[in-house]
N, C-alpha and C positions, 0 to 999 in steps of 0.2 A: 844309395842316397835317394831321398824323395824328389818328386817333381812338384813344383809349386807353380800354379798358373794364376796370373793376375789379370782379372777382367776389368777393363777400364784403365789400362796401364798409362794412358795419357795424363792421368792424375799424378803428375811427376813428383811433386813434393811428398805426397802420401806414399807413392811407390817407393821413394827413397827410404822412408821410415820403415815400412813393412819389409821390403826386400833387402834393404841395407841391414836391418836388424837380423834378418835370416843369414846374411853372409857373415855377420859378426858372431854367430852362434855355432860353436863347434859341431853340434849334432846336425846342423843344416848347411854348413858352409860349402859343401860339395854338391849341393842340390842342382838339379836342372830347373831353371827359371824361365817359364814361358810367358811372354808379354803379349797380351791381346788388346787391340783397340781398333776402332773404325776410322780414326784420324791418323793419317800417315805421318804428318809432321810431329804431332805430340808423341806418337809411338817411337819415332826415331830419336827424339829428344830424351825420352826416358831410357831408351836402350843405351844411348851414349853415356848418360849419367851413371847408369848401373855398371856398364863396362869399365868405367874409370874407377869406381869403388872396388870392383872385382879385381882389377889389376893391382891396386894398392894393397889389396888383401891377399895377394899371391895367386890370383887367377884360378881359384879353387872351384868356383861355380861355373856352370854352363848356361849362357843366356841366349834365348831364342826369341825371334819376333814373328808375330802372326797378325796380319792386317786383313780386316774385313770379315764379313759373315761367312764367306766361302772357305775361310781357313780356321773357323772357330773350333770345329771338331778336332782338328789336328792340334790346336793349342791345348785342348782339354784332354786329349788322348793319354791315358795312363797316369793322369794327375793324382797325387795323394791329397793335395790341398788346393782349393780354389778360393782365392780372395776376390771379393766382389766390391768394386768401387766405381760403378758406372753412374752416369747421370744422363738420363734419356731426355733429349731436347735441349739440354744446356741452359745457360743464362738467356741467350738470344736464339730462338724466340720464346721458349716455353716459360721460363721464370718470369720474364716481362709480362707475358699474357696472364699468368697466374696472379700477378699483382694488379695490373691495370684494369682488367675487366671487373673484378670485385670492387675496385675503388669507385668505378662508375655507379655502383649500387650503394655506395656509402659504407662498404665493408673494408676496413683498414687492417693490414697485417704487418707483422714484424719480420718473420723468417719464412713461414709458409712452406716448410718442407716436411712436416711431420704430422700435423693435424689441420683442421680447418679446410676450407675449400682448396687452398693451395696444396696441402698435404694429400687430400683425396685425389686431385688431378695428377699429382706427381705419381701416386700409386697406380692410377689407371694407365699412365704411360709406361710404367716400369714393370709391372707384374707380367704383362704379356712377353716382354723381352726375357724376363727371368724364367718364365715357363719354357721358352725356347732353350735357354741355357740348361735347364733341368732335363729336358728330353735328350739333349746331347750328352750330358753327364751320365744319365742312366744307361746310355749306350756305350760310351767310351771310357768312363772312369766311375763305375757304379759304386765303388767303395770309398770314394773321396769324401773329405770333409769340406763343406762349403761355409766359408767364413764371410758373413755379410756385414759390410760397413755402410751400405747405401741406405739413405732415408727415402721414404718414411719407414723406419726400422721395424716397428711392430706389424705394419701391414705387409711389408715384403717378406719378412722372416716368417710371419704367420702363414702367408700363402704358400711358401716353400714347404713348411712343416706339415701343412694340412693336405696339400694337393700334389706333392711329389714324393718320391722315395729317396731323395737326396738327404744325407745327413747334414743338418744345417744348424748353425748357431749365429745369432746376431750379436754384434759387438759395438759398443759405444763408449766414448771417452768419458762421458758424464759421471759414470760410477767411480772411476779412478780419481777424479778431481773433486768429488763432492765434499768430503770431509776436510781435505786440505784447504779448499777455497773458503769454506765457512769459518774454520778456526783461524786461518791467517787473516781474513778480512776483519775479524773481531779482535785481533791482537792476542789470541790465545796460543798461537804456535801449533805446528803439526810436526810430529816425528813418529818413529816406529812404535812408541809406547801407546799410540792411539789405536783403539779397536773400534771399527765401525761395522754395523749390520745394516744392509741396504736391500730392500725388496719392493716390488710394485710392478710398474710397467715402464717401458722405455721412455725416457725424458720426464717421467713422473713417478720415479721410484722414490721411496721414502727412507730417510736416514732414521731407522727405527731405534737404533742404539748408538751412542757415541760415548766411549769411556776412555780414560787414561789411567793406566795402572789400577783398573777396577773401579775408579771413581766416575760416577755419572756426570758428564759435562753439560747436560742439557740445561740445568738451572742457570748456570753462568752464561751459557750460550744465549738463552732467551733474555736474560738481563741486559747483556751487551747489545744484542740485536735490536731491542727496543730503543736503546740509546742511539745506535747507529742510524736507524730510520728516522729518529727525531733530530739528527744532526748534532748530537751532543756527545758522541764518543770521541775521545782523543785518539787519533790514529797515528800520532807521532810524526817525526820529520819525514820528508819525502823519501830520502834514500833508504831509511829503515823500512818504510812502508813497502817500497818496491821490492826490497830484499825478502820481506815476508810473503808478498803476493806471488813472487816467482819461485819461492822455496829455494832461493839462492842460485837458480839455474840461469845461465846466460840467455839473453834475448836480444834480437836485433834492435838497432837504434830507433827505428820508427815505432816499435812497440813501446819503448820507454817514453817517446813523445806522447803517445796515446795515454799512457799511464799518468803522465804529468797533467794532461787535460782532465783526467778523472779525479786526480788528487785535488787540483785547483777547484773543480766544480764542487767537491764536498766541502772544502774549506770555506768557499764563498756562499754556498746555498744550502748545505746540508744534504744535498741529493747525491746519490751514487748509483752504481750499475746493478745492484742486487736488491733493490727495494721491493720488487714484486715477490721474490721468494721469501724474504724475511716477513713480509706481511702475511703470506700464506702460512708460514710457520706459526705466526702469532695467532691466526684464526683456526688452523687445523692441527696445530700441536707438534708438527714434525717438518723438518727441512726436506726439500725436494732436490733431486739430482741435477736436473737441467737448468740452464741459465734463466734469468728473469725475462730476457727478451723473448725467449721461447714460451715460458709459462704465462706470459701476459696474454697470449692468443689461445691458450688451451683452456681458459676459463672465461666466464662471462663478466668478470668483475672490473677489468682495467682499461679496456679499449671500448669506449661507449660514446657514440656521437652526441647523446644527450648530456653527457658529463665530460666535456673536453678537458676540464681542469685536471682529470685523473692522469692524463698523459704526462703533464709536467710534474704533478705531485709524486708519481711513482717512476718518473724518468724513463718512460716507455719509448724505445727508439723505433718509431714507425718506419717501414720500408728499409729496415736494417740490412736484410739479405741482399737486395739489389745494390746497395752501397758497397757491401763487402765484395760482391762480384766485380763491380767496376774497379774497385781498388786492387783486387787481386789480378785482374787482367792487366792493369797498368803496371803493377809491380813486376809481373812476369815479363812483360815487354822490356822493362828497364833492367831487370836483374836475372832473368832466366838463364842467361849465358854463364852466370857464376856456377850454376849447377851442371849445365849441359856441355860446357866447353872447357872444363877444368880437368886436365889429364891427371892431376894429383889429388883428386877429390877423395876425402876420407869420410868415415861415418862412425859415430858412436851409438851403441844400441840404446834405443829409446824405451819408454815404458809401454809402448803399444802392445796390446794383448797378443797379436797374431803369432809372433815368433815364439812367445812363451807357450802358447797352446801347441804349436807344432813340435817344439822341443820336448814338452811333456809327453806327447803321444809317441815320439820317436825313442825317448830314453826311458820312459816309464817312471820318471822322477816327477811327482805330482806338483801342480800349481793350482792356484785358485783364481777364478775370474768372476766378474759379474756378467752373466750371459742371458741372452734373450732366447727363450725356449717355450715350447707349448705347455700350457698349464694342465699338466696331468695330475691334478690334485695338489699341486705345490703350494698355491695360495688358495685356501679353501673358501674364501668369500669373494672370489672373482670367477667369471665364467670359465668353464673347462676348456673351451675352444679359443680362449684368448692367448696371446703371446705375452708372457710375463718375463720380468727381469729379476733374476735371483742369483745368489752365490752358487757357483758350480765348481766342483772338483774336476780337474783334467789330468788324465794319465793315459796309458795305453788302452784303457777301456773306453776312452772317449770323453764326452761331456756328461758329467753326472750332477744334475741339479739338486739343490737342497730343498727339503720340505720346510716351508715357513709356517703353515697354518693360517689362521685368520690375521689379516691386517687390522689395525684399529678401524672401527666401522666408518668413521668420517673419511679416512684415507681411501678405503676400498670404494666408498661411494663416489668420491671424486674420480678415482681411476675408472669406474664403470662408465662415467659420462664420456670419457675418451675411448674406452673399449667399444662402446656402441658404434662410434664412427669407424673405428678400425675394422670391425667385423662386417659392417655394411659396405665399406669400400672394397674389401676382399670379395664379398658377394657380387658387387657390381662388376669387378674386373673379371671374375670367373664365369659369370652368367651373361655378361654384356647386356644387362637389362638397364635401360635408361631410367626406369623408375627407382632402381636401386641406387643409382648415382644421386638422384634427388634426395632419397631417404638418408643417404650417408651425410649429405650436407645439411639436411633438415635437423639431423640429430647432433650436429656440431654445436657445442655450447656457445661459442662466440657468434657464429652465423645466426643461430636461432634467437639470440638475444638482440640482434640488430636488424634482422630482415623478416619480412612476411614470407609465408609459404610461396605465394606467387612470385615474389622477388627472387627467392632461392631457385625456383624452377627456371625462371627466365635467365638468371645468371648462369646456371649450369648449361642450359641450351646454348647460350652465347659462347661459353668456354669450349664446349664440345665442337662447335662450328669453327672457332678460332684455332683450335689445336689441329684440326684437319687430320692429316695422315700420321701425326704423332700418336693418335688414339686409334683403337679398333672401332669397328662399327657397333653402335649401341641400338638395340631394338626398342 
């Protein structure tokens, strides 16, 4: 049976999904599971949770704990699969720094984990750590598959694919939920009869085709989307709307409370949580995978200090990620024991890609994913050294990406504005040149639309100083 190593095992809820899924999969249920983290408390909490799931499933898996950098090689030794879910620097201090210093310069952000100045600095903190992982993997598990879930996805996965010999794929939830989210919010319903074709780059991949039983759904999608953004689409009673938006899957009570707020906001004001993406679809012709709060900061159109009315018009949630972090920390303190101290804890397999990838490789029964891979001619009007997100076949032969050809030119053009930042951020991390850090942020669509070159340079210098030992030295 395989060995699965989970890097960043203190991400307890996510570890439950990925590793719980593995224990629920016959081809993986007897795996050795190696948990690695640098936080002793969170590592122990995750181990206790997974041991409980393992017991209720017949104690078929073997679970091992590895704490600290000095034990990292042992955690990786002989691994067949390495799942990466680390966050270097955490919410406090690094995420706070990524938001507060740009705010001093008038640069507002929503999530700041994938692009923009926040995404660049997250990459600069994380790529050196992942290069350390890669050196260890090349030594002690050279044939493993590295499944990266950490953001900024394209920057980190691109760095691994270009600068290491580790077999790597980047995985993101946004591809899986793209078509269901769109169709359900428009009241069109989603089921297995829907066929979607998605390609582009992470967080900005395009729903190129969407059909049901061979019928093109885009004309009706665009008609309803225009009405929804005008506040004129009838979304039905609350309970029916929630049922659609969740695809009938059970959710915790606080999530339903949040949905009630969203529902009431639309009924009272006509505003909703996906206005940015629907506006981008109206202007560029295709729907984008990642959420509106993300895409608001990937483009220069929605967060503008000279047009503050756009924030309300498109319902842009500034500082959304810090709010989520605070809420998640609070929720964990209040409810974490439900996962870590429940001896009868059970798990049902989720739709997370990881266990399906590992199962396909172990059994040679193929599956399909949306994977982040190097652009080896897959999307012909994007740069060859970019990390692209395309449909991939997975079986014992590994990850086999699909050739897409050209994207619609306007879609490729918008992607290239983000790829510019991604490639320069990788260049900055690998060369440790300070001018490359400046250039990465200078090329960012949002920062360039709001700040002067001198402001960008000053902001970067201040961020480098504030992050201190979380960053390498830049020349």
